[in-house]
N, C-alpha and C positions, 0 to 999 in steps of 0.2 A: 504493500500500500504506500502511496506517495501523498504528499501534502502540496496541493496546488493553489496558487494565488489566483482566485477567480474574479476578483473585483477590487478596485482601488479608487479612493476619492479623497479630496481635501476640502477643507472649509476654512476660508480666510476672512477675518472681519473686514467690513467695508471701509472703516476708518483707517487712514494711513497717516504716517508722520514722516516727513522728509528729514534727511540728515541736517539740512539747514535749520529746520524747526527744532530738532534735538539740541543743536548748539544754542539756539535762541532761548530755549527753556532752561538749559543749564545756566546761561548768563543771567536770566531773569531771576532765578531762584538762589543764586550763589552769593549774592551780596558783595560783589567785587571781583570774583574770578570770572574770566571770559576766555573760553576756548579759542584757539587760533581759527579764524574763519575757514571753512571748508575742510577742516582736518578730518572729520568723521568720514565723509565720502572719499576723500583722497586716500586715507589709510585703509578703508574697507571695501570700496567699490559699491557700497550700498547707497542707493538713492532714496529708498523709502522702506518702511516696515509697517506691519499691521498692528493695530491696537484695538483690543476688544472693548466693548462698552462697560461702563461702571457696574451695570447690572448683570453682566455675563460672568460665567465661571469657566474653568478649564473643562469641566464636564460638559458644558453646553457646546463647546467647540468640537469635542469628541463625538457627542451625540449627533450633531449636524452632519458630520462626515459619515458617521455610521448609517444614518438614515439613507444616505445616497447609495452606499454599497448594498444595503439590504434590499432597497427598491430595485437596483440593477439586477439582482439575482432572484428576488421574490421568494426568499427562504428565511428561516429562523435559525439562528446559531444555537449550538448546544453548549457553548462556552464563550465567555467574554473576557478578554484580557485587556486591561488598561495599562499601556506601557508608556510612561511619561515622566519627565523630570519635574513636572508640575502636579499639583493635587488641589482638590477643593478643601480638604480637611486632613489633619493627621490621622484621624480615625472617624468613620470607617473607611475602607478602601474606596477610592473614587469610582472604581468599577461598579460599585453598587448604585451610585448616583446616576451613572450613565445608563445602566440597565433599567433603572426605574423610569428614566426619561423615555426610554425606548419601549417600555412595557414588556421587558424580557423577564423570564423566571429561571433562566439557566444559571449554573454556577459561574462565579466571577472571581477575579483577583487582580491585584496591581503588580506591575513589575517596574522597578526604579533603578536605572543605571545611567543617569544623566542623559546625554544626547543619543546614547545607544539603547535607551529604554524600549523604543518601538522595535528595533532590530532584535533585541533579546526576546520581546514578545513573539515575534515571528519564529525565533528559534524554539521557543516552548510549544507554540502551536504545531510546528513541524514534528517535534518529538511526540507530542500527545496524540497526534493523528497517526503517525507511523506505528506507534505501539498499540493502536486500537482503542485508546481511551476516549477519544472524541472523533467526530466525523466532520464537524463544521464549526470553525473557530473564528470569531470576530475579534480582530486585533485593532485597537483604536488608541488614539492619543489626543490630548488637548493640552496645548502649551500656553501658559500665561505669564511669561517672563516680564511683561511690562509692569507687573506689580512689584518687581524687585529691582528697579533701576534707581540709582542714586542721582537725583536731580540737583540737590543742594551740595555743591562741591567746595571744599575748603581752599584747595590750592591745586597746582599742576600735578603734584604727586598723587593726590587723591583722585583726580580726574583720570590719570593713567591707570590707577588701580581699579577704577570702576569702568574702564573703557569697554570691556567685553559686553557689559550691559547695553551699551549704545548700539550694538550690532543686532540685538535680539528682537524677535517679532512673535506676536501671538498667532496661533493657528491650530487647526485640528486636522486629523487625517485618520483614515481607516482602511483596512484590507480585510477581505474575507478569504479564509484559507480552508479548502475543502478536500476531503479524501478523494483520491483519483487513482486509476489503475496505472497511469503513466504521466510523464511530464512532472511539473512541480519542482519543489526545492530539491536540488541534488548535491549541493555542497554548502557547508557552513563551518566556520572556525572562528574562535574568539581568543583574545589574549588580554593581559592586563599588565600595567607597570604601576603597581599600587604604591610604591615608594614616592610617587609624584603626586599623591592626592592633594597635597597642600597648594599646588600650583594654581588651582582655580576652585573657589568654593562659594556657596551660599550658606553661611553658617547657622542661620536661625532655625528655630523650631525643634531642634534635637536636644539631647541631654547636655550638650556643651553650652548652648546659649538658648535656653527655652523661651525667654521673654524679652531680651534686650533688643529694642528697635534698631540699634546701631548695626546689628548683625543681619538685618533683613535685606541687604543689598549684595549684588554680585561683587566679588573681589577676585582679582587674578592677574597673572602676568602672561599676556598673550605670547610674548617671545619665548618664554620658557616652555609654555605648553607646546608651541610649534616645534621647539628643539627636541622635546621628549618624543613627539610623534615621529619626527624625522630620524631620530637616533634608534628608535625601537620598533616603529610601525611598519616600514616597507616589507619586511620579510614575510609577514603573515599573508600579505596580498600576493607577493611573488610566489610563495609556496602554493597558494590556491590555484594559480594558473598551472604550475608545474604538476600538481597532483591530479588535475583534471585533464591535462593535455590540451588546454585551451589558450587562446590569446585574446586580448581585448577586442580584436576584430570579430570574434565569434559572437559578441553580444550586440543586440540591437541598441541598448543604452547601458551606460555605466553610471549609476547614481552614487554620488560621493557626498559625504557630509560637508556642508559649505559654511565656513565661518567668516572668511573674507575672500575677496576675489584674488588678491595677490597670493594668499596662501593656497588657494585652490589651484592656481597655475603652478606653484612650486610642487605641490603634491602630484599634479597631473604629469609634470615632467619627470619627477622621480620615479613614478610608477609606469611611465611610458603609455599612458592612456591617450588615445587619439582625441583631439579636441572635439571632433564631430560626434563622439560617443557621449559626451557630457550633456546633462540637462541643467543649464545654469539658471537657477531661480533667484540667486542671491541679490542682484541689483534692485529688483522690484519688490521682493518679498522679505529680504533680510534673513537672518539666521533663525529658523523656526524650530531650533533645538531638535527634539526627537522626531518632529513632524517633517523634517527636511527630506529624508529619504522617500517616504511614501508620497510626499508632495511631488517629488521629481518623477516618480513612476506614474502617478495619476496624470501629471502634465504630459508626459510622453504618450500615454494612452490616448488622451484627448487630441493630441496633435498627430496621431497616427504613426508615431515613430516606433512603436512596438505593438504587437498584437499576439493573439493566441499562437503558440508554437515557437515564438521567439525566445531567446535566452536574454535574461537581464542580470545585472550584477549590482549589488549594494555594498558600498564600502563605508563602514562606520567608524567614527572617531568621537571620543567622548572624554569628559573630565574624569579623573580617577587615578590613572588614565586607563581607558578601555579602548580596545580595537576590535573590530568585527568585520567579517566578510560573509556574504551569502549569495549563492548563485541559484537561479531558478529558471525553469522553462514555463512560460505562461500557458 
């Protein structure tokens, strides 16, 4: 038995914020500190990002995308996995809130591994289907990083420390994974460099900082994070090609987690991915955290760049640091 991705969809809030508007808000709220004009777009290649409404939650974004994939297939899942860096509440699992919104009564659970959360959700769906425990798994995500961006900045050092937050975007995505006799997910591998967990964090909400508002913002060193990926990451992706006997040219599209446009180009060159295989969503949609990979696949499907029978690749990078790769035949 194989686990096949039969539908994919994304949901992006209508409201957007340009990089110029990000800089303007930081200036307005910082009481003296002013970012260098155009620095956010110049450094990231991001022109705009999505911002959900004040009355929306991460679960709403996931549910909106999930409704689309369920409507496409006209089926009901027997398991729901919410794989996201975001959550509505610490408890219960946000998957329950999504299931309630969708009117589902199947088992549910959350998976959390920063920007690889959705990819790990697919990993679990694949395993549970191949072992006969489930037949139809809805994997969804809702990312709400706009709630954790530091707008009031003390000085340049704090702006740099908070810079990763200015790349982030809200959004939801979903995939339906179903049991099939052939096709489907045929390779998956994951790795971690856990000694680098301090490089990028959102510290609040856990036992270390349960209530201090100062810890509710993204903090990190983008250069160090990039160095960790480049020093440790390429081999897992090179091995995936070697073990399957494939090249990037064998895939209709290669979805790569996108943080900034310059870093995407560095990674593309290091891994030797042909530029025409990428689905570049970053400039107009920002870094949608774990929703980035399914957004790219959903976009490629809409554009006719991949279809049933095609091979697709998903290359995951996440804080922690985590790395993952998954190959599938649609």
